[in-house]
C-alpha positions as CSV (number, residue, x, y, z in Angstrom):
1,M,-19.4,4.5,-6.1
2,I,-20.1,2.1,-3.3
3,P,-21.6,-0.4,-5.9
4,L,-18.3,-0.4,-7.8
5,L,-16.4,-1.1,-4.6
6,I,-18.6,-4.0,-3.6
7,L,-18.6,-5.5,-7.1
8,G,-14.8,-5.1,-7.3
9,L,-14.3,-6.7,-3.9
10,L,-16.5,-9.6,-4.9
11,K,-14.4,-10.1,-8.1
12,Q,-11.3,-10.3,-5.9
13,N,-13.0,-12.3,-3.1
14,P,-15.8,-14.4,-4.5
15,G,-18.0,-16.0,-1.9
16,S,-17.4,-13.3,0.7
17,Y,-20.2,-12.4,3.1
18,G,-21.3,-8.8,3.8
19,Y,-19.4,-8.1,6.9
20,E,-16.3,-9.5,5.4
21,L,-16.6,-7.1,2.5
22,L,-17.3,-4.2,4.8
23,A,-14.2,-5.1,6.9
24,L,-12.1,-5.1,3.8
25,M,-13.3,-1.7,2.9
26,E,-12.4,-0.4,6.3
27,E,-9.1,-2.2,6.5
28,R,-8.1,-0.9,3.1
29,H,-9.2,2.7,4.0
30,Y,-11.7,3.0,1.2
31,K,-13.2,5.9,3.2
32,Y,-10.5,8.0,1.6
33,I,-12.2,7.2,-1.8
34,V,-15.8,7.5,-0.8
35,N,-17.8,8.3,2.3
36,F,-19.7,5.2,3.5
37,T,-21.4,4.0,6.6
38,K,-22.3,0.5,7.6
39,G,-25.9,1.4,6.7
40,S,-25.0,2.8,3.2
41,F,-22.9,-0.3,2.6
42,Y,-25.7,-2.8,3.4
43,Y,-28.2,-0.7,1.5
44,N,-26.0,-0.9,-1.6
45,L,-25.4,-4.6,-1.1
46,Q,-29.2,-5.1,-0.9
47,Q,-29.7,-3.0,-4.1
48,L,-27.1,-5.0,-6.0
49,E,-28.8,-8.2,-5.0
50,E,-32.2,-6.9,-6.0
51,K,-30.9,-5.8,-9.4
52,Q,-29.4,-9.3,-9.7
53,Y,-25.8,-8.0,-10.0
54,I,-24.8,-10.3,-7.1
55,K,-26.3,-13.5,-5.9
56,K,-26.6,-14.8,-2.3
57,I,-25.2,-18.3,-1.7
58,D,-25.9,-19.6,1.7
59,Q,-23.2,-21.6,3.4
60,L,-22.6,-23.2,6.7
61,D,-19.7,-21.7,8.7
62,N,-18.9,-23.2,12.1
63,S,-22.5,-24.5,12.3
64,R,-24.1,-21.2,11.5
65,E,-25.5,-20.1,8.2
66,T,-23.8,-17.2,6.4
67,H,-25.1,-15.2,3.4
68,N,-22.2,-15.2,1.1
69,Y,-22.2,-13.4,-2.3
70,I,-20.9,-14.0,-5.8
71,I,-21.0,-11.6,-8.7
72,T,-23.4,-12.6,-11.5
73,E,-22.9,-12.3,-15.3
74,L,-25.1,-9.2,-15.2
75,G,-23.0,-7.9,-12.3
76,D,-19.8,-8.4,-14.4
77,K,-21.4,-6.1,-17.0
78,E,-22.4,-3.6,-14.4
79,F,-18.8,-3.7,-13.0
80,E,-17.5,-3.0,-16.5
81,R,-19.9,-0.1,-16.9
82,L,-19.0,1.4,-13.6
83,M,-15.3,1.0,-14.2
84,Y,-15.6,3.0,-17.4
85,M,-17.9,5.6,-15.9
86,Y,-15.6,6.3,-12.9
87,G,-12.4,5.5,-14.7
88,S,-13.0,8.1,-17.5
89,K,-14.0,10.9,-15.1
90,T,-11.7,13.6,-13.8
91,D,-13.1,15.3,-10.7
92,Y,-11.7,18.2,-8.8
93,I,-10.6,17.3,-5.3
94,N,-12.2,19.6,-2.9
95,L,-11.5,20.0,0.7
96,S,-14.2,21.7,2.7
97,F,-11.3,23.7,4.1
98,Y,-11.0,25.4,0.8
99,A,-14.5,27.0,1.2
100,A,-13.4,28.3,4.6
101,M,-10.2,29.8,3.0
102,L,-12.4,31.9,0.7
103,F,-13.2,34.0,3.7
104,A,-10.0,33.8,5.7
105,N,-9.4,37.5,5.6
106,E,-12.8,38.0,7.3
107,Y,-11.9,35.6,10.2
108,K,-9.8,36.3,13.3
109,S,-6.2,35.3,12.6
110,E,-5.9,33.4,15.9
111,E,-9.0,31.4,15.0
112,L,-7.7,30.8,11.5
113,T,-4.4,29.6,13.0
114,K,-6.4,27.0,15.1
115,L,-8.2,25.8,12.0
116,I,-5.0,25.3,10.1
117,E,-3.4,23.5,13.1
118,I,-6.5,21.2,13.1
119,Q,-5.9,20.5,9.4
120,I,-2.3,19.7,10.0
121,E,-3.2,17.3,12.8
122,Q,-5.8,15.6,10.7
123,T,-3.6,15.3,7.6
124,E,-0.7,13.9,9.7
125,Q,-3.1,11.3,11.0
126,K,-4.1,10.4,7.5
127,I,-0.4,10.2,6.5
128,F,0.1,7.8,9.5
129,L,-2.8,5.6,8.5
130,L,-1.7,5.5,4.8
131,E,1.9,4.6,5.8
132,Q,0.6,1.9,8.1
133,S,-1.5,0.4,5.2
134,L,1.4,0.5,2.8
135,Q,3.9,-1.0,5.2
136,H,1.8,-3.7,6.8
137,N,-0.4,-5.0,4.0
138,E,1.3,-7.1,1.4
139,T,-2.1,-8.2,0.0
140,L,-2.9,-4.8,-1.5
141,P,-3.6,-5.0,-5.2
142,T,-0.8,-3.2,-7.2
143,Y,-2.9,-0.3,-8.5
144,F,-4.5,0.3,-5.2
145,K,-1.1,0.5,-3.6
146,K,0.0,3.0,-6.2
147,M,-3.2,5.0,-5.5
148,L,-2.4,5.0,-1.8
149,E,1.2,6.2,-2.6
150,N,-0.3,9.0,-4.7
151,S,-2.7,10.0,-1.9
152,L,0.2,10.0,0.6
153,S,2.2,12.4,-1.6
154,H,-0.8,14.7,-1.8
155,H,-1.1,14.7,2.0
156,F,2.6,15.6,2.4
157,V,2.1,18.5,0.0
158,N,-1.0,19.6,1.9
159,V,0.9,19.7,5.2
160,Q,3.6,21.9,3.5
161,W,0.8,24.2,2.3
162,F,-0.8,24.4,5.7
163,E,2.5,25.1,7.3
164,G,3.1,27.9,4.8
165,L,-0.3,29.4,5.6
166,L,0.7,29.4,9.3
167,N,3.9,31.1,8.5
168,D,2.1,33.8,6.5
169,I,-0.3,34.4,9.4
170,R,2.5,34.6,11.9
171,N,4.5,37.0,9.7
172,E,1.5,39.3,9.3
173,N,1.1,39.7,13.1
């Protein structure tokens, strides 16, 4: 999915250099869409260039040379293919926490309580970051903003679910 993100960002921001694209991915919290590291980002950027989906255009920026990229005609076709491939797919959203919940009855309730409290804390942090992005970034594309709003509503539901699990554990004891 990283190639789709890079190609899409280059369509929105032609002539960007690698670090600029990576910064946009981090600023827009794309990590909620796909796990990526700096290394995986640059690996995919290199692969896109090797496949001629993007082209490097060297520019001078404050007396230093930067490697800026533009999407090629072949890259436009790949973007269209990836958009259809990912856009027509419906995946289940799995939290690794779900796997742990399969065996919750086999785990000490006080330890399970700690795990749920961790989930609440982490989810509330995600809510905070999503709200920050939505409130302080007027440059978000419309559909990405709607996606963040949808993600936010899911996180609110998860917090309610986690709190319900905590109440169930406390009522059992």
